[in-house]
VEXDRENDO-678949 format. One record per residue (C-alpha): x, y, z. Coordinates in pm, 1 decimal, decimal comma. Layout:
! VEXDRENDO-678949
(r (X; Y; Z))
...
END
This chain:
! VEXDRENDO-678949
(r (-647,1; -2592,7; 4152,5))
(r (-769,9; -2292,5; 3993,6))
(r (-838,8; -1980,2; 4214,1))
(r (-868,3; -1626,9; 4174,1))
(r (-632,6; -1398,8; 4291,7))
(r (-778,7; -1175,8; 4589,6))
(r (-593,5; -891,6; 4439,6))
(r (-702,7; -959,3; 4066,1))
(r (-979,6; -806,3; 3846,9))
(r (-1249,5; -1056,4; 3817,4))
(r (-1260,2; -964,1; 3460,0))
(r (-962,2; -1128,3; 3330,3))
(r (-1027,8; -1485,7; 3237,8))
(r (-879,4; -1785,2; 3413,6))
(r (-686,3; -1738,2; 3679,3))
(r (-352,6; -1874,1; 3785,2))
(r (-277,1; -2155,8; 4017,8))
(r (-189,4; -2069,2; 4366,1))
(r (-88,4; -2320,9; 4669,6))
(r (-359,1; -2110,0; 4889,3))
(r (-641,2; -2166,7; 4709,6))
(r (-829,5; -2493,5; 4762,9))
(r (-1158,9; -2426,9; 4609,6))
(r (-1448,3; -2614,8; 4608,1))
(r (-1829,7; -2608,1; 4506,8))
(r (-2097,9; -2790,6; 4355,6))
(r (-2453,3; -2813,9; 4456,4))
(r (-2398,8; -2693,7; 4808,7))
(r (-2749,1; -2572,9; 4725,8))
(r (-2872,8; -2929,6; 4738,9))
(r (-2848,3; -2840,1; 5152,2))
(r (-3066,4; -2581,1; 5127,8))
(r (-3451,9; -2584,9; 5277,5))
(r (-3767,4; -2601,0; 5063,8))
(r (-3954,6; -2333,9; 5273,3))
(r (-4206,5; -2154,8; 5005,8))
(r (-4576,4; -2265,0; 4919,6))
(r (-4659,8; -2493,5; 4663,2))
(r (-4572,0; -2445,5; 4283,7))
(r (-4842,9; -2543,3; 4048,6))
(r (-4773,9; -2911,0; 3900,7))
(r (-4610,6; -2938,0; 3555,9))
(r (-4586,5; -3214,5; 3284,5))
(r (-4288,8; -3153,2; 3050,6))
(r (-4333,2; -3276,2; 2743,7))
(r (-4112,6; -3440,2; 2510,3))
(r (-3867,9; -3198,6; 2337,5))
(r (-3568,8; -3207,0; 2083,9))
(r (-3368,7; -3423,2; 2308,6))
(r (-3646,6; -3698,8; 2353,2))
(r (-3746,4; -3679,5; 1974,4))
(r (-3510,2; -3970,6; 1953,2))
(r (-3624,3; -4316,7; 2026,9))
(r (-3361,5; -4610,5; 1969,6))
(r (-3562,6; -4873,5; 1719,1))
(r (-3568,8; -5250,6; 1838,3))
(r (-3310,5; -5450,3; 1630,8))
(r (-3114,0; -5129,0; 1565,5))
(r (-2707,2; -5185,0; 1561,6))
(r (-2511,1; -4855,5; 1626,5))
(r (-2162,7; -4815,8; 1642,8))
(r (-2108,9; -4678,7; 1964,9))
(r (-2406,6; -4677,7; 2262,3))
(r (-2338,1; -4432,7; 2551,3))
(r (-2549,1; -4552,8; 2854,9))
(r (-2570,9; -4161,0; 3034,2))
(r (-2547,8; -3805,6; 2936,9))
(r (-2393,2; -3635,7; 3235,6))
(r (-1997,7; -3511,3; 3225,4))
(r (-1815,5; -3820,7; 3114,0))
(r (-2107,0; -3955,3; 2883,6))
(r (-2113,5; -3623,1; 2688,9))
(r (-1728,8; -3561,7; 2638,9))
(r (-1731,8; -3901,7; 2518,2))
(r (-2041,9; -3856,0; 2269,8))
(r (-1905,5; -3515,4; 2142,4))
(r (-1546,5; -3659,1; 2045,1))
(r (-1648,3; -3964,7; 1865,6))
(r (-1895,4; -3788,2; 1650,8))
(r (-1610,1; -3524,2; 1561,2))
(r (-1400,0; -3836,0; 1483,2))
(r (-1677,2; -3944,2; 1247,9))
(r (-1842,0; -4211,2; 1491,2))
(r (-2247,5; -4240,2; 1502,0))
(r (-2337,3; -4212,5; 1869,5))
(r (-2683,0; -4307,9; 2049,2))
(r (-2689,3; -4182,0; 2395,4))
(r (-2930,9; -4375,1; 2628,4))
(r (-3079,3; -4143,9; 2899,8))
(r (-3270,7; -4277,0; 3211,5))
(r (-3394,4; -3931,7; 3274,7))
(r (-3640,0; -3716,3; 3074,4))
(r (-3521,5; -3432,9; 2813,3))
(r (-3586,8; -3129,6; 3045,3))
(r (-3629,7; -2875,4; 2737,4))
(r (-3964,3; -2831,2; 2706,0))
(r (-4168,5; -2587,4; 2952,3))
(r (-4452,1; -2718,7; 3154,5))
(r (-4811,4; -2552,9; 3215,0))
(r (-4623,8; -2329,7; 3448,9))
(r (-4433,2; -2172,1; 3167,1))
(r (-4127,4; -2300,9; 3353,2))
(r (-3913,8; -2621,0; 3230,6))
(r (-3750,0; -2637,4; 3621,8))
(r (-3931,5; -2573,6; 3963,7))
(r (-3804,4; -2345,5; 4224,3))
(r (-3607,8; -2494,2; 4523,4))
(r (-3862,3; -2321,1; 4747,3))
(r (-4147,2; -2484,3; 4586,1))
(r (-4078,4; -2847,8; 4492,8))
(r (-4340,3; -3015,7; 4281,6))
(r (-4361,9; -3330,5; 4082,2))
(r (-4048,9; -3263,5; 3891,7))
(r (-3858,0; -3213,9; 4186,4))
(r (-3806,5; -3570,9; 4260,0))
(r (-3718,2; -3897,5; 4100,4))
(r (-4013,0; -4147,1; 4118,0))
(r (-4115,0; -4042,2; 4497,0))
(r (-4457,0; -3939,6; 4598,7))
(r (-4252,4; -3752,3; 4887,9))
(r (-3986,3; -3510,1; 4907,6))
(r (-3658,5; -3604,9; 5045,6))
(r (-3479,4; -3287,8; 5047,0))
(r (-3139,9; -3238,8; 5202,5))
(r (-3221,4; -3014,9; 5470,6))
(r (-3537,5; -3174,5; 5630,0))
(r (-3643,5; -2937,4; 5902,1))
(r (-3643,9; -2545,8; 5970,5))
(r (-3690,3; -2464,2; 6336,1))
(r (-3795,4; -2804,9; 6466,3))
(r (-4074,8; -2811,4; 6159,0))
(r (-4024,5; -3069,9; 5889,0))
(r (-4047,6; -2945,4; 5531,1))
(r (-4074,0; -3251,5; 5310,6))
(r (-4417,8; -3249,2; 5133,4))
(r (-4618,3; -3500,9; 4916,8))
(r (-4569,0; -3507,1; 4545,3))
(r (-4695,6; -3703,7; 4276,1))
(r (-4460,2; -3989,5; 4186,2))
(r (-4296,6; -3854,2; 3835,6))
(r (-3965,6; -3868,2; 3656,8))
(r (-3809,6; -3556,0; 3845,9))
(r (-3495,8; -3422,0; 3821,0))
(r (-3350,6; -3510,5; 4144,3))
(r (-3283,1; -3849,8; 4293,1))
(r (-3251,0; -3895,4; 4635,3))
(r (-3122,3; -4269,8; 4618,3))
(r (-3102,2; -4452,8; 4986,6))
(r (-2834,8; -4723,2; 5034,9))
(r (-2744,1; -4859,5; 5391,9))
(r (-2620,8; -4538,2; 5593,5))
(r (-2592,9; -4290,6; 5303,8))
(r (-2839,4; -4105,9; 5050,1))
(r (-2660,5; -4041,6; 4718,0))
(r (-2807,1; -3724,9; 4534,4))
(r (-2811,0; -3773,2; 4162,8))
(r (-2893,4; -3553,8; 3872,8))
(r (-3176,3; -3742,6; 3645,7))
(r (-3209,6; -3610,3; 3296,8))
(r (-3014,4; -3526,4; 2985,2))
(r (-2725,6; -3350,4; 3094,3))
(r (-2666,9; -3570,2; 3447,6))
(r (-2570,3; -3413,0; 3752,7))
(r (-2519,9; -3068,2; 3553,3))
(r (-2877,2; -2994,2; 3611,6))
(r (-2854,6; -3004,5; 3960,8))
(r (-2535,0; -2871,5; 4101,5))
(r (-2447,3; -2540,0; 4167,9))
(r (-2200,5; -2513,4; 3905,1))
(r (-1864,3; -2464,8; 4109,5))
(r (-1600,4; -2552,0; 3842,9))
(r (-1278,6; -2611,3; 4032,8))
(r (-960,0; -2769,2; 3896,7))
(r (-776,9; -2941,1; 4188,7))
(r (-459,6; -2833,0; 4317,6))
(r (-211,7; -2958,1; 4098,0))
(r (20,2; -3054,3; 4387,8))
(r (-270,7; -3265,8; 4547,1))
(r (-334,8; -3449,7; 4186,9))
(r (-117,7; -3746,5; 4338,0))
(r (-378,5; -3791,0; 4562,2))
(r (-670,4; -3811,9; 4335,1))
(r (-518,3; -3998,3; 4012,4))
(r (-188,2; -4149,1; 4138,6))
(r (-116,7; -4327,9; 3796,6))
(r (-237,2; -4056,3; 3565,2))
(r (50,6; -3776,9; 3473,7))
(r (-20,4; -3484,6; 3614,5))
(r (129,2; -3286,8; 3356,7))
(r (-110,2; -3386,8; 3058,7))
(r (-402,9; -3334,3; 3280,4))
(r (-279,6; -2940,8; 3385,3))
(r (-138,4; -2868,9; 3055,6))
(r (-375,1; -3036,8; 2798,7))
(r (-710,7; -3165,9; 2975,7))
(r (-812,0; -2955,0; 3272,7))
(r (-807,6; -2608,8; 3033,2))
(r (-1014,4; -2837,6; 2743,4))
(r (-1241,3; -2923,0; 3018,7))
(r (-1251,9; -2583,1; 3143,3))
(r (-1323,4; -2424,9; 2771,6))
(r (-1576,9; -2699,4; 2685,4))
(r (-1760,2; -2640,6; 3013,8))
(r (-1784,6; -2236,6; 2940,7))
(r (-1614,4; -2179,2; 3297,4))
(r (-1577,3; -1819,9; 3422,2))
(r (-1547,6; -1598,7; 3719,8))
(r (-1754,8; -1343,1; 3901,5))
(r (-1673,4; -987,1; 3892,2))
(r (-1543,8; -941,4; 4188,9))
(r (-1650,0; -536,8; 4224,1))
(r (-1994,5; -652,6; 4171,8))
(r (-1975,6; -937,8; 4440,9))
(r (-1842,1; -701,9; 4673,1))
(r (-2161,4; -495,0; 4670,8))
(r (-2483,7; -704,4; 4557,9))
(r (-2754,3; -745,6; 4780,2))
(r (-2725,8; -1124,3; 4703,1))
(r (-2428,2; -1207,7; 4775,3))
(r (-2443,0; -1040,2; 5137,8))
(r (-2440,4; -1397,6; 5315,8))
(r (-2105,4; -1485,0; 5146,3))
(r (-1952,2; -1157,5; 5238,2))
(r (-2060,3; -1259,0; 5614,6))
(r (-1886,0; -1608,9; 5549,9))
(r (-1581,2; -1393,3; 5403,7))
(r (-1546,4; -1173,5; 5731,3))
(r (-1589,9; -1476,2; 5976,9))
(r (-1372,4; -1673,9; 5781,2))
(r (-1107,7; -1439,3; 5773,1))
(r (-1111,7; -1294,5; 6124,6))
(r (-1056,7; -1626,3; 6251,2))
(r (-708,1; -1657,5; 6008,7))
(r (-845,7; -1888,3; 5728,4))
(r (-824,7; -1820,5; 5360,5))
(r (-1132,7; -1730,9; 5161,9))
(r (-1119,7; -1842,4; 4806,3))
(r (-1319,5; -1762,0; 4531,0))
(r (-1379,9; -2003,0; 4251,1))
(r (-1498,0; -2034,2; 3898,0))
(r (-1850,9; -2140,7; 3806,7))
(r (-2074,0; -2253,1; 3508,9))
(r (-2296,8; -1950,0; 3545,9))
(r (-2354,4; -1656,9; 3269,6))
(r (-2253,2; -1380,7; 3504,4))
(r (-2355,6; -1107,7; 3252,3))
(r (-2717,2; -1270,2; 3305,0))
(r (-2716,7; -1254,0; 3702,7))
(r (-2618,7; -900,1; 3661,9))
(r (-2931,5; -851,0; 3471,0))
(r (-3109,1; -1073,8; 3707,4))
(r (-3004,2; -813,0; 3978,7))
(r (-3072,6; -524,6; 3769,0))
(r (-3458,9; -675,6; 3706,5))
(r (-3413,7; -650,7; 3318,3))
(r (-3454,7; -1039,0; 3253,6))
(r (-3629,2; -1356,6; 3424,3))
(r (-3455,4; -1403,7; 3761,6))
(r (-3328,7; -1782,2; 3818,9))
(r (-3047,9; -1779,9; 4031,2))
(r (-3161,2; -1491,0; 4202,7))
(r (-3531,1; -1683,0; 4253,3))
(r (-3360,2; -1998,5; 4413,1))
(r (-3352,1; -2217,5; 4126,2))
(r (-3066,0; -2483,8; 4117,3))
(r (-3146,7; -2857,6; 4296,3))
(r (-3445,9; -2870,8; 4087,9))
(r (-3259,3; -2689,8; 3742,4))
(r (-3221,8; -2360,7; 3640,0))
(r (-3413,8; -2208,7; 3376,6))
(r (-3188,8; -1931,6; 3271,3))
(r (-2854,3; -1865,2; 3346,6))
(r (-2669,3; -2171,5; 3438,7))
(r (-2454,9; -2339,6; 3152,8))
(r (-2541,9; -2708,3; 3213,7))
(r (-2438,1; -2984,1; 2934,2))
(r (-2738,6; -2900,1; 2726,7))
(r (-2598,5; -2566,4; 2673,8))
(r (-2235,5; -2696,1; 2582,1))
(r (-2125,7; -3038,0; 2520,3))
(r (-2424,0; -3192,1; 2427,6))
(r (-2533,5; -2898,5; 2217,9))
(r (-2186,9; -2924,0; 2024,3))
(r (-2245,9; -3318,1; 1983,0))
(r (-2598,9; -3306,8; 1856,2))
(r (-2466,1; -2984,1; 1609,3))
(r (-2242,2; -3256,6; 1444,6))
(r (-2550,2; -3480,4; 1310,0))
(r (-2381,7; -3798,8; 1429,9))
(r (-2568,0; -3818,1; 1787,8))
(r (-2909,5; -3915,1; 1890,1))
(r (-3044,1; -3917,5; 2253,4))
(r (-3312,3; -4122,7; 2373,2))
(r (-3424,6; -4000,4; 2720,7))
(r (-3670,4; -4215,5; 2971,0))
(r (-3479,3; -4512,8; 2819,9))
(r (-3273,5; -4749,9; 3080,5))
(r (-3015,4; -4970,5; 3006,9))
(r (-3023,5; -5340,3; 3200,5))
(r (-2827,2; -5575,7; 3055,0))
(r (-2503,0; -5586,3; 2825,6))
(r (-2370,0; -5960,4; 2688,7))
(r (-2168,9; -6041,7; 2400,4))
(r (-2305,9; -6065,1; 2082,4))
(r (-2254,5; -6388,0; 1870,3))
(r (-2163,8; -6180,8; 1583,9))
(r (-1969,9; -5933,8; 1768,1))
(r (-2039,2; -5626,4; 1972,6))
(r (-2244,2; -5646,7; 2205,6))
(r (-2627,1; -5712,2; 2292,1))
(r (-2809,8; -5437,1; 2462,2))
(r (-3104,4; -5463,1; 2661,7))
(r (-3317,8; -5138,5; 2705,1))
(r (-3651,2; -5068,5; 2893,7))
(r (-3829,6; -4748,8; 2788,2))
(r (-4053,5; -4610,1; 3087,6))
(r (-4312,9; -4356,4; 3111,4))
(r (-4299,8; -4075,9; 3338,2))
(r (-4452,7; -4301,1; 3657,4))
(r (-4140,6; -4484,4; 3615,3))
(r (-4367,6; -4756,3; 3471,0))
(r (-4206,5; -4989,3; 3156,2))
(r (-4358,3; -4949,4; 2817,3))
(r (-4126,4; -5113,2; 2597,5))
(r (-3851,7; -5350,4; 2604,9))
(r (-3578,7; -5298,1; 2323,3))
(r (-3255,7; -5531,1; 2200,0))
(r (-2979,6; -5362,7; 2006,5))
(r (-2637,9; -5477,8; 1910,1))
(r (-2371,2; -5196,8; 1992,1))
(r (-2035,3; -5248,3; 1849,3))
(r (-1875,6; -5084,8; 2159,8))
(r (-2058,9; -4976,1; 2468,2))
(r (-1941,3; -4637,5; 2684,6))
(r (-2064,3; -4677,2; 3072,4))
(r (-2155,8; -4311,0; 3173,1))
(r (-2394,1; -4340,2; 3425,2))
(r (-2270,3; -4171,3; 3698,9))
(r (-2046,9; -4332,0; 3989,9))
(r (-2379,9; -4531,5; 4155,3))
(r (-2532,0; -4604,8; 3782,6))
(r (-2235,3; -4732,4; 3641,2))
(r (-2122,0; -4968,5; 3961,5))
(r (-2442,8; -5075,5; 4026,6))
(r (-2499,4; -5198,5; 3635,9))
(r (-2166,5; -5358,2; 3596,9))
(r (-2141,8; -5505,6; 3963,7))
(r (-2473,8; -5689,0; 3851,3))
(r (-2379,5; -5755,2; 3528,1))
(r (-2103,4; -5971,1; 3665,5))
(r (-2257,1; -6138,3; 3951,3))
(r (-2572,3; -6272,6; 3743,5))
(r (-2308,8; -6412,7; 3451,4))
(r (-2389,7; -6150,5; 3201,3))
(r (-2038,6; -6034,7; 3173,2))
(r (-1827,9; -6263,6; 3425,3))
(r (-1515,2; -6207,6; 3314,4))
(r (-1516,1; -5842,3; 3455,6))
(r (-1260,0; -5792,1; 3707,7))
(r (-1282,2; -5846,3; 4073,6))
(r (-1218,4; -5482,2; 4140,3))
(r (-1561,6; -5390,2; 3997,6))
(r (-1813,0; -5222,6; 4240,0))
(r (-1462,9; -5140,1; 4443,5))
(r (-1311,5; -4802,7; 4581,4))
(r (-1643,9; -4610,9; 4614,5))
(r (-1623,5; -4280,7; 4826,2))
(r (-1873,9; -3949,7; 4905,1))
(r (-1598,0; -3698,8; 4848,5))
(r (-1583,4; -3632,2; 5247,7))
(r (-1925,3; -3457,2; 5194,5))
(r (-2070,4; -3307,0; 5536,6))
(r (-2307,6; -3022,6; 5591,0))
(r (-2350,8; -2755,7; 5899,8))
(r (-2487,6; -2422,9; 5963,9))
(r (-2421,8; -2162,1; 6214,7))
(r (-2633,0; -1922,4; 6405,3))
(r (-2507,1; -1552,8; 6338,6))
(r (-2582,6; -1254,5; 6576,0))
(r (-2866,9; -1011,5; 6500,7))
(r (-2565,8; -750,4; 6384,4))
(r (-2451,9; -1008,7; 6115,5))
(r (-2781,5; -1070,9; 5882,6))
(r (-2712,0; -1276,2; 5579,8))
(r (-2960,8; -1149,2; 5351,7))
(r (-3301,1; -1233,3; 5260,9))
(r (-3197,0; -1227,0; 4916,0))
(r (-2941,9; -1521,2; 4847,8))
(r (-2830,7; -1584,8; 4498,9))
(r (-2849,8; -1964,8; 4461,4))
(r (-2495,0; -2004,7; 4305,6))
(r (-2211,9; -2031,8; 4529,7))
(r (-1900,0; -1861,0; 4438,7))
(r (-1617,5; -1921,3; 4750,0))
(r (-1480,5; -2105,8; 5058,7))
(r (-1284,0; -2142,4; 5340,1))
(r (-953,7; -2351,5; 5327,3))
(r (-847,2; -2524,6; 5593,3))
(r (-712,7; -2836,8; 5416,9))
(r (-347,2; -2860,4; 5505,0))
(r (-427,2; -2824,2; 5865,8))
(r (-731,3; -3000,8; 5917,4))
(r (-829,2; -3168,8; 5632,5))
(r (-1131,3; -2979,8; 5496,3))
(r (-1243,3; -2723,8; 5274,9))
(r (-1575,5; -2543,3; 5328,3))
(r (-1783,1; -2395,3; 5082,1))
(r (-1988,7; -2104,7; 5200,1))
(r (-2341,7; -2158,8; 5092,6))
(r (-2660,4; -1972,1; 5031,4))
(r (-3011,8; -2045,9; 5191,9))
(r (-3223,5; -1882,5; 4981,4))
(r (-3526,8; -1890,7; 5196,3))
(r (-3653,9; -1516,5; 5109,3))
(r (-3665,3; -1399,4; 5440,7))
(r (-3356,7; -1304,2; 5671,8))
(r (-3234,4; -1624,7; 5876,3))
(r (-2908,7; -1500,4; 6049,0))
(r (-2782,3; -1830,1; 5948,0))
(r (-2443,3; -1901,2; 5779,2))
(r (-2453,6; -2239,5; 5587,0))
(r (-2191,5; -2469,0; 5455,0))
(r (-2100,8; -2763,2; 5226,5))
(r (-1765,2; -2926,7; 5348,2))
(r (-1547,0; -3180,4; 5143,9))
(r (-1307,4; -3339,6; 5367,1))
(r (-1041,8; -3585,0; 5344,9))
(r (-1149,3; -3958,8; 5475,4))
(r (-965,1; -4292,2; 5398,7))
(r (-1307,9; -4479,2; 5381,6))
(r (-1426,1; -4688,8; 5065,9))
(r (-1750,6; -4899,3; 5010,3))
(r (-1816,9; -5162,2; 4783,6))
(r (-2125,7; -5217,3; 4567,6))
(r (-2216,8; -5594,0; 4602,3))
(r (-2494,3; -5841,7; 4465,7))
(r (-2754,9; -5930,1; 4688,6))
(r (-2907,1; -6199,2; 4501,6))
(r (-3191,1; -6252,3; 4777,3))
(r (-3314,0; -5916,0; 4731,3))
(r (-3244,3; -5879,8; 4332,2))
(r (-3041,0; -5560,6; 4399,1))
(r (-2692,9; -5439,1; 4433,8))
(r (-2608,6; -5295,9; 4815,6))
(r (-2333,4; -5078,9; 4919,8))
(r (-2132,0; -5135,0; 5212,4))
(r (-2107,1; -4794,2; 5399,1))
(r (-2075,3; -4747,0; 5723,5))
(r (-2270,7; -4424,5; 5913,0))
(r (-1986,8; -4431,9; 6150,0))
(r (-1727,6; -4309,4; 5889,7))
(r (-1836,4; -3968,1; 5883,9))
(r (-1715,4; -3886,2; 6183,8))
(r (-1397,0; -3827,6; 6027,7))
(r (-1563,3; -3577,3; 5817,2))
(r (-1709,7; -3412,8; 6095,9))
(r (-1410,0; -3391,3; 6291,4))
(r (-1234,1; -3219,1; 5979,6))
(r (-1514,1; -2992,6; 5920,6))
(r (-1477,1; -2887,2; 6293,9))
(r (-1123,7; -2769,9; 6250,3))
(r (-1307,4; -2480,5; 6099,3))
(r (-1614,3; -2406,8; 6220,9))
(r (-1519,6; -2460,4; 6625,7))
(r (-1240,5; -2227,6; 6572,7))
(r (-1526,1; -1963,1; 6380,6))
(r (-1785,2; -2010,6; 6668,2))
(r (-1520,6; -1955,6; 6948,6))
(r (-1396,6; -1613,4; 6771,0))
(r (-1739,6; -1479,4; 6686,2))
(r (-1950,4; -1619,6; 7014,6))
(r (-2195,2; -1807,0; 6784,2))
(r (-2297,7; -2158,8; 6819,8))
(r (-2411,2; -2446,2; 6575,8))
(r (-2772,0; -2479,9; 6438,2))
(r (-2919,2; -2814,8; 6576,0))
(r (-3271,7; -2773,4; 6396,2))
(r (-3169,3; -2847,4; 6023,3))
(r (-3129,2; -3194,1; 5982,7))
(r (-3326,8; -3377,9; 6236,3))
(r (-3390,3; -3346,5; 6599,9))
(r (-3105,9; -3152,6; 6805,5))
(r (-2901,8; -3256,2; 6519,4))
(r (-2535,7; -3052,1; 6403,3))
(r (-2455,4; -3212,2; 6118,2))
(r (-2560,6; -3324,9; 5781,8))
(r (-2372,3; -3639,9; 5776,3))
(r (-2618,9; -3855,3; 5609,2))
(r (-2552,5; -3790,4; 5241,2))
(r (-2329,8; -3702,2; 4945,8))
(r (-2354,0; -3477,3; 4639,9))
(r (-2049,0; -3625,3; 4509,5))
(r (-2016,0; -3988,8; 4467,8))
(r (-1691,3; -4117,3; 4320,9))
(r (-1552,3; -4452,2; 4219,1))
(r (-1683,4; -4804,6; 4198,4))
(r (-1497,8; -4891,8; 3884,6))
(r (-1146,2; -4744,1; 3952,6))
(r (-895,7; -4660,6; 3690,9))
(r (-590,7; -4900,4; 3644,2))
(r (-786,9; -5167,1; 3872,5))
(r (-1132,0; -5214,9; 3717,8))
(r (-996,8; -5062,6; 3379,1))
(r (-664,8; -5034,4; 3227,6))
(r (-491,9; -4705,3; 3208,9))
(r (-775,6; -4510,3; 2992,9))
(r (-1103,4; -4673,8; 3119,2))
(r (-1106,5; -4994,8; 2861,3))
(r (-1278,7; -5255,5; 3115,6))
(r (-1063,8; -5575,3; 3165,5))
(r (-1190,8; -5859,0; 3024,7))
(r (-1375,6; -5719,9; 2748,1))
(r (-1286,8; -5548,7; 2402,5))
(r (-1507,9; -5246,2; 2326,2))
(r (-1657,4; -5183,9; 2731,7))
(r (-1559,2; -4885,7; 2868,3))
(r (-1591,2; -4664,8; 3158,7))
(r (-1587,0; -4293,5; 3121,4))
(r (-1735,0; -4149,6; 3429,4))
(r (-1662,0; -4053,0; 3791,8))
(r (-1658,1; -4449,8; 3848,7))
(r (-1302,5; -4419,8; 3743,7))
(r (-1200,5; -4199,8; 4064,6))
(r (-1129,6; -4365,4; 4352,9))
(r (-1384,1; -4158,5; 4600,9))
(r (-1210,4; -3851,7; 4619,6))
(r (-1115,1; -3528,0; 4434,2))
(r (-1022,8; -3305,1; 4710,0))
(r (-1241,4; -3083,9; 4553,0))
(r (-1596,9; -3049,1; 4363,1))
(r (-1572,7; -3327,1; 4099,5))
(r (-1708,8; -3207,4; 3785,6))
(r (-1393,7; -3069,4; 3607,5))
(r (-1183,3; -3347,6; 3656,9))
(r (-1422,6; -3610,4; 3571,7))
(r (-1443,4; -3382,6; 3249,1))
(r (-1101,3; -3340,3; 3210,4))
(r (-1022,8; -3719,0; 3251,4))
(r (-1292,2; -3816,6; 3019,4))
(r (-1136,2; -3586,8; 2731,7))
(r (-810,8; -3770,5; 2829,8))
(r (-920,9; -4125,4; 2794,2))
(r (-1184,9; -4043,9; 2497,6))
(r (-821,4; -3897,8; 2304,5))
(r (-659,0; -4252,3; 2341,9))
(r (-982,0; -4451,1; 2296,1))
(r (-1063,4; -4270,3; 1989,0))
(r (-690,7; -4303,3; 1849,1))
(r (-619,4; -4659,3; 1904,5))
(r (-992,4; -4818,6; 1906,1))
(r (-1153,5; -4677,5; 1618,0))
END
């Protein structure tokens, strides 16, 4: 994977690949508490991305279901090839300020913008010092979905840009020699020579300035993490990100509105982070061939009598109520609703007879990327800082020895906590399956909460040793009463329509011509690191083949 040589100048561009660099990230801050006061409620209105509304009876050459990483890549490359594309997005556009002048709300002040169709927040970190921190909110099509299945909560972005709106921007290319663990049937040479570089360029991936990082108050928490890791013999690794580092420096200098330094991340970032809205989707829209219908969701796809597919779409309002039902025809359909969204839809379409010829592999091979969280209570002589940047930059590697990489994550409460916080990605063999529950009219997931013990054990390979060396202890007040491990969730859902099982070698669904999967559902449960660069690179690879052969 891409790593930063500790002796390198952070201004030199992308670093070289190193065996020791196991770097991961993404959304570790999805694990932080909302400890501040309530912000004024906002009601964003439709902006440029939401201006499109697909017309009933329309016929489109390519319909892309979802606007996350895979869908955005597909839309851009199809448009560049001269294909007209319509994208369907269940969430809002998120491009127009609310009454408080901001599009997104702060992590420490969740209002109705924060959660998808909930009347109470469900924050990944639910307690602090024994006190619950979730709060009542108005039901609204907010930006972060906490979707509950038996045994696990899956956090997902909702809006134009998908997960890029709510993650921490940690842009990690997996170590090349571990790529066979991720996608064993895919040629690593083409991925690392062509598609990973293309994805990194398209996403706007850069590195933090090391000299600035070493002295910035907002990264004191990360420097404490570095000290503790190295004293216990673990490599401390820097990772690239999609944040605009020049903007962050100006935030620190007080010359621009604060964003990462104001705790903005899991409910969106108003300024410095380069989400898909600023990268792939902006380029796609600039072609003039891409339209996006926000607050629309696909409910059915069936073969059309005159070729292509009849697609049923519900338009919803900001309370989630259906305000219109539309039927359109698409010559080709790209499923890009994320691992969970794509897998649930395909599972239902197969089981209910809409697409009965789909492979029996649909719904299988789903995993949580081994996500588990924990926190350590430091000594008073190791303060982590009242000001903590919401954008993670580094982590601790013990993958080869213990099966874990731990992101050193921020906890920007606005006051000193003397607490080190971590999101780990771990090796785990467990894979779940989506199935149709006809009696309940829903898709279920066969996840078993006990499976998380493997992830906990892997994470302990790092933190038991650090605690022993530092004379510190785990915090037990963040995830429930006397509970050390955040083992109830994932930020990195993967699988459910696995490449070369449910699809061919480039994402074409078995059983039907003109149906494709182009997102994280193709990856069987783990990327060994934060997934979004791999999802983007795989989409670049697959759409190359699809455009050249199918259009």
